[in-house]
N, C-alpha and C positions, 0 to 999 in steps of 0.2 A: 560725447561732448556736443552740444548743440552750437552751431555756428551761426553767426549773426547774418551772414551773406550766403549762406548755402541752403538750398532746398533738400531736405533729407527724405529719401524714398520711404514709404511705409513698408513694414516687413512682409506683409500677407497680400496686400492688394495695392495696385498702383494704377492711376489713369495717366496716360501719356499722349501728347499730340502726335498724329502719324505724320511721318515726313513725306514729302511729295516725290522725292528722289533720294538716292544714295550714291556716294562714289564708290568705284571698286577699290578694294584693298590694294596697296602696293606689296611689292615683293618683301618677304620676310627677311629680317636680318637674321633671326634664328631659323637657318635653312632647314627644310625637310624634303622628303621625296614628294613627287608630284601625286597627290592622292585627290580623289573626288572629295568636293565639299558638299556638306548638307546645311543649307540655311534655314534657320528656325527663327521665326518671329515676324512683327509688322515690319513695314518699311522703316518705321522710326526706331524700333528696337531691333538690331541685328545681332544674332549669336550664330556663329559658325562652328560646327563640330567637325573636327578632323580625326584621324585615327588615333592619334596620341594626345590631343589637346582640345581645349575649348577656348574660342576667341570671341570676346565681347567687344563690340563697337562702343567705346566709352562716349564718343560724341553724341550718342543717342540717348544718354541717360540725362535726368534732370539736374544732376549735380555737375554737368560739364562746364556750367558758367561760373563755378566757384568752388573753393575747397581743395582737396588734395586727392591723390590716389587712394587714400584711406577712406574717404566718403564714397568713392565709386565703388570700391571692393564691398562696402557694407550693403550694398544692393544685390549682392551675389549669395545664392543658397550656400549655407555651411560656414559663412564667413560671420565670425563675431568678434566683439570687442570686451577684453576683460576688465577687471576692476582698475587696473593700472593704465588702461587705454591702449593696450597691446593688441594688435590684430592676431586672431587665431583662426587658422583655417582647418576645417575638419578636426577641430579640437587640439590642435597644435600650432605652436609658434616656430617650429623648426622648418623653415622654407628659404629657399635662396631667392634673391631679387635681382633680375636682370633689368637693365635699361637699354632699349635698343640693341639687345643681344649681347650686352657687355655686363659683366657683373658690377653691381653698385659697390662704391666705396664705403657705403654704410650698410647697416644689416637690418633686416626685418622691417618693423614699423617704422623705425627711424628713417629708412631708405624711402618708404612709401610716403612719408609725410613731407618729403623734400620735392615731390612731383606734383605740380598744380593740375588739377582735373582738367582745365581748360587747354592744356598742352598735350593731353593723351590722346591719340589716335585709337588705340585698342588695347585690350589686356589679354594675354594669354595665360591660361592655367594649364600647366604640365602636372598632372597628379601621378602618372607613372612615366617619367621621362625616359628617353631612349639612351643607348649606350654612349652617344657622343657627349652627353652632358655630364656634368660632376655628379657624383653619387651622394653628395651630402644633402640633408634634409630629408625628413621622413614623410612630409606631405608634398615634396616636389618642388617646382619652381614657378615663380610668378614673373612674367616677362611684359614690361611696359614698353610699348611702342609710341614714341612721341611724333607730334607734327613737326614737319620741316617745311621750310619754305622752298618751293620748287619753281617759282617764277623769276625772271631776270630783274635785277635791281635789288633794291633795299627793302626789307620787311622787318616787322617787329611785333612784340606782344608784350602787354603787362598785365599781371594779375594780383589780386590780394584779397584776402578773407580774414576773418576774426571770429572770436568766440566770446561768450559772456564771461569766461574764466580769465580773460586776459592773454589768451593764446592768439597767435596770428601767423600767417604765412604771406610771403610776396615773393614775385618772380618776374624777372625782365629777361626778355630774349631778343637778339638782333640777328638776322641773316642777311647775307649778301651773295647773290649769285650772279656770276659772269662767266659766261662759256662754260668751259669744263670744270671750273672752279667754283666752290661754295665755301664760303667762310661763316662761322657762327660763334656768337658769344652769349652767355647768360649768367645770371646770378640768381641763387636761390637761398632763401633764408626763411627760417620759421622758428616759432617758439610753441611748444606745447606745455599746458599746465593742467594738472590733476590733483584733486583733493579728495580724500576718504577719510572716513571714521575707522578708528582701531580701537579694539577691545580685545584683551587677552587675559587669561588666568592661568598660572603656571605653578605647578607643585613639584619639588624636587626632595629627595632624601639622599643627603651625602654625609658619610662620617657621623651618622645619628643626627645631623641637622635637618630639620623639616621646616623647609622654606615655601612659603606661598606668596607669590607676587601677582597683583592685579594692575593691569594697564588700561588706561582710558584716556584717549586723546584723538589728535588728527595726524594723519601723515599726508604728505605732499610730495609732488614730482614735478620738475621743470626740465625740459629738454630744448636745447637750443643748437641750431646749426647754420653755418653759413659756408655754402659751397659755390665757388665760381668756375665756369668752364669756358675755354677757348677751343676752337677746332677748325680743322681744314679738310676738305674732300676734294679729290680729283677723280674725274671720271673720263675714260676715253670710250666713247659710244657705249656699246653694251658689253666690251671686252674686259676692261680692266677698271677696277674702283680701289681707291686707296683713301684711307681716312686716318686722320691723326687727331687727338684731343688731349688737352691737358685740364686736369681738374685739381683744384686746391681750396683748403678752407679750414674751418675749425668747427669742433663740436664740444658741447658742455652739457653734460648731463648732472642734475642735482636731485637728491631726494632726501627726505628726512622726517622726524616726527616730533611733536611737542605733546607731551602727555603727562599725566599724574600717575606715579607709581605707588601703591600701597604694599609695603612689605611686612609680613609676620613671620618671624623666624623663632623656632622653638627647639629645645633639646631635652629629651626625656620629660616632656610636658611642661618644661619650664619656658616661659617667654623670655628671649633674649633680645629681641627687637621688635617693635610695633611702631612703625612710623610711615609717613607719607613723604614723597619726594617729587620734585620738578625734574623731568627728564628732557633732554633736548639732544636728539641724535641727527648727525648730518653725514651725508655721503656725497662725494663730487668726483667726477670723471671727465677730464678734459683732453682733447687730442688735437694736434695740428697736423694736417695731412696734406699729401700732395700725390696724384696718381696720374700716369702718362700711359695712354692706350694707343695702339696702332693697329689697323687691319687692312688686309689686302686681298682681294678676291678677283682671280682670272677665270673668266668664262672662255673656256678653250675652244669650243666649237658650237655649233648650232644644235647639236644633238643634246646638249645639257651638262656636259662634262665640266667639272669646277675643281679649282685648287684655291684653298683658303688657308692663309697664315694670320694668326692673331697673337698679340703681345700685350699684356697688361702689367704694369709695375707700380706698386704703391709704397710710399715711405711715410711713416709716422715719425717725425723728428722729435716730437715732444709728447708724452702721455704721462699725466698725473692722476693717480687714484688716491684719493684722500678720505679717511673715515675718522669720525671723532664721536665719543659718547660723553655725555655730561649729566651728572646727578648732583642736585642741590636739595639741602633740607629746606624746611619752611621758613628758616631765617635768611636763606639766601646763601649760606655757607656751602662751599663745594664739598660733596661727600666722596664721589668717585669720578673718574674720568680716564679716557683714553685718547691717544693721537696716532693714526696709523698712516703712513706714507709708502706708496709704491711707485717709484718713478722708473720709466723705461722708454725705450724707442723700438719701433720694429718695422719690418718691411715684409712684403710678400709680392710674389709674381706668379704670373699665369701665362704660360707659352703654349700655343697649339697650332699644329699644322694637320690639315685632313684633305682628303682627295675625294671627290664625288664623282662616281662613274654612272652615267645613265646608259645602261646596257640596252634598253629598250624604251619606248614612249612611256610605258607605265612602271617600269622597273628600274631601280638604282641601288648601287652598291656604294658604301662609304666606309672608309678606314682612316685612322689617323693616331697621332701621338700627342700627349699633353703632358706638360710638367707644371706642377704647383709647388710652391715652397713658401714656408712661413717662418719667420725668425723674430724672437724677441729677447732682448737684453735689458736688464735693469737690476733693481734691488729693492728690498722692503724693509722698513724700520717702523718700530713701534715704542711709544713711551706711555707709562702709566703715572697716575696721580698718586704721589706719595702723602698720605694724610698727616703723617707727623711733621715731615719737613715742609708741607704745604707747597709743593712744587711738582712738576712733571719731570720724570726721570727716564732717560732712555734705558731700553732693556738690550744690553750688548749681547746676550745669549740668543735674542730673536732677531738679530740682523741677518738677512738672508739674500745675498747677491744671487742672480739666477741668469741662465744662458739656455735658451730653448730653441729647438729647430725641428720642423716638420717638413719632410719631403715626400712628394707623391709622384711617381712616375706611372703614367697610364697609356696603355695601348686599347683601341677600341675598333670594333667593325660592326656593320649592320646591313641589313638588306631588306628591301621594301618593294613590293609589287601588287598588283591586283589582277585577278583572273574572273572576268565577268562580274558577278555581284560580290565576289569575295575580295577584301582587301586585307593584307597582312604585311607585318614586318617583324623582324627578330634582330637582336643585337647582343653582344657581349663585351663587357668592359673588364679589363684587368688592372689592379691598381697595386703597386708596390709602395708600402708605406714604411717610413722610417721616423720615429720619434725620439729625439735624443734632448735630454735635459740634465743639465749640470747645475747644481744648487748647493750652497754651503749649509746644508742641514744634514745631519748623520744619516747615511742610509737612503738618501732621496735621489742619487744620481740614477738615470735610467738611459738605456739604448735599446729600444723595441723595434723589431721588424716584423711586418705583416704582409701576406700576400692575399689579395681579396679578389673575388670574382663578382661581377654585377650583372646577371642576365636581364633582359627585358624582351617583351613580345606583346603584339597587339593583332587583334582580329576584328573584322567589321563585316557583316553580311547585310546587303541591301535587299529588301523585299518590298512587295507592294503594301504590306501592312506596316512598315517602317524599317529602321535600321536598328539591328542588334549589334553590340560591340562588347569586348572585352580587352582587359590589359593587365599587364603584370610587369613589376619592376622590383628589384632588390636594391635597397639603399642603406644609408648609414648615417649615424650621428656621432662624429668623431669629438671627443671632449676637448674643449679649450684649454689653454694652459691654466686658466683660473681654476678648474676643477681638478687640477693635478698638483697645484702648489701645497706643500706639506706644512704650511705655517698657518698660525692662527689670525683671522681678521675678526671684526666686531660688525654685527647688524645693529644692535644696540647693546646697552652695558649687561642685560640679562641674557643676551644670545651671542654666542661665539660661532665661528664658521671655520672649517679647515677642509683643504682639498685632498685628493687621494692619487699619489704617483702611479698606482697600479690599476687605476680604473680603466676597463675595457670599453671599445666602442659599441654602442647599440648598432643592431642590424634589423633592418625592417623588409618584410616581405609584404608589397602592397599589391592587392587585387582588386579589380573594378569591373563590373558588369554594368550595361547601359543600354537604354532604348530610347529612340526619338523618332519622331513622326511629324511631318509637316502636312497641313490640310490646306484646302482651297480657302481663300478669304483672309489669309495671314494668320490663321489658328495653328498652334503647335503644342506638342506635349514632349517632355524629357523627363526621364526617370533614370536614377543611377544608384546602385548599391555597391558599398566598397568594404573592405576589410584590410586592416593593416596588424600584422603579427609581428611585434617587436620582440626580440629577444636581448638579454643582458641589459634590460632596461636601467638606464642611469637615474638614480633617485637619491634623496636625502634622507637620512635617519637622525633623529634627535635623541640624545642620552644626557642624563645629568653629569655635569662636569665638576662643578664647585657648588657650594651652598646657594642655592637661588639662581645658578647660572647653568644654561644648557649649551650643548656643543652639537651642531649640525655637521654631519660629515656625509661624503659622497660615496655611494656604493653601487654595484650591480645587483638590482633588486630582483632579478628573474625575468620572467616573460609576461606579456600583456598583449590582450587582443582589444582593438577599436573597431567597432562596426558602425555603419550608418546608412541611412536612406535618404536620398534626395528627390525632390520632385518639383518640376517647374512647368507650369501651364500658362500659355500666352493666348488670349482670346481677343477677338476684334469684334465687338457686338455692334458698333457704330462705324460709320465711314470715316469719321475723323479722330477717332480715339483707339487706343489699345488698352485693354486690360490685362494685366499680368498678375497671376496668383503663383506665389511660391511658398513651399514648406519645406523644412528640413527636419528629420527625425532621427535622433541618435538612439539605435536600438539596444547598444550594449558597449559599456566602457568599463574595462577592469581586468584583473589578472587571469591567467589561465587557471 
């Protein structure tokens, strides 16, 4: 999407003005052991490589004056945008988004669109996160650190951007600092719009009915979000830090299609139907949410020992998912139609306590406990168009109240140290998972327990010719409830979907090797190769269900390997400009 007020970086080569000075980065909210940093890039473009992450100074990008976090991320190798405008990182959209070290109330691209680029201090990419972080998301974590007012008195910021398709984003922020106290408030709102062409030909053979349908038309997508935040922080010198923030807002996601359908239906070579229809499909998901977070950190001594307690509680008091399909003949008379309603409320919480022991200046041990729970209660109803009675009728046999709960109890421990030129860390996370689903569909109740282990390890060796590193982490993609719901919903009239209550999580082994080198004059080189081995891959299969209609169901499809190579070269041929060339090459993507 081309924004009117945003400068978009070229994918292969970019000229940037060199900064005269840079500010030192503040202490990280997502804490890590003290490891040496390797800074790559010119004064204007600053990239810092740590043992388990890559940090990019967002204020040094050309998009920092407008746009959102999505626009900043587009400048990073291996980040792409798919046809629906969704961000994919290393070929996957399964990543967690943290804002200032706290899990965002929104997910994926929707969360990134809420963050104005001008308010971002830096972006951290954790592709093989350590044991202290949640194991969800096969490509890791994107942590956005925002700018905060650090001077006495009142400060504020306003940002806005727009696009040629009618999308926009706006943000207002106020900070007030007085002594040990800091108060802040901000309002974020945006609307994203996308339009695409859609063409499809589908042939089914069911009960000797041979049906071919051809679709030709447009699909659209609109996402809106309004999130407000108020917060307070209290600091006692460098010993105690307490922060509390409250977020509330509304999200509305809509998509649909307007197209022509040509249907040819035959039986034993005899044509039963040869007609063209107007189709109008609609999908809407709206939520009203509130989230309360509180964090406390106690810096126990000058050696670096710390105790941290974090709590996040979110409640969606109204969530409505609505689908409809409409088919009209050329005279305008309704031919078919459905109306589906899923109303629910849900809540989730995330509580964590951990202790950081700095047993020597270069070495630290960390251990803790985390409790995560998610609950969703609601019901699903659907009605079909009765062509004879010329009315919609409820399908009583498809009414499905449901009650779903997921609990995860986690213990984790890690150790990090470096010995001369060698840096290393290792950790282990143990998750006890319980999925409990009660639903009024025969045979669909489930109560499943799993014990899962997630090891992680990182190594880096610093030499005169550069720094060589490697990292490993085991991660998971746990299926959401919508993938487990055993009743039928509609994507359009010709396409039905159904979940699978017996679906298993995906498990991912992520391995990465890297090399980076800084040269005199601001030149640098970074290269990385990665591999993700996914087991029990969750995928959809499509089968003929009724004449002309297919059913998409969810299965564990087997194993898959994703491999890729990334390279970034930063050169400074002139005194006042940086030249940055990047290239990402995917070498293999497919099943084992």
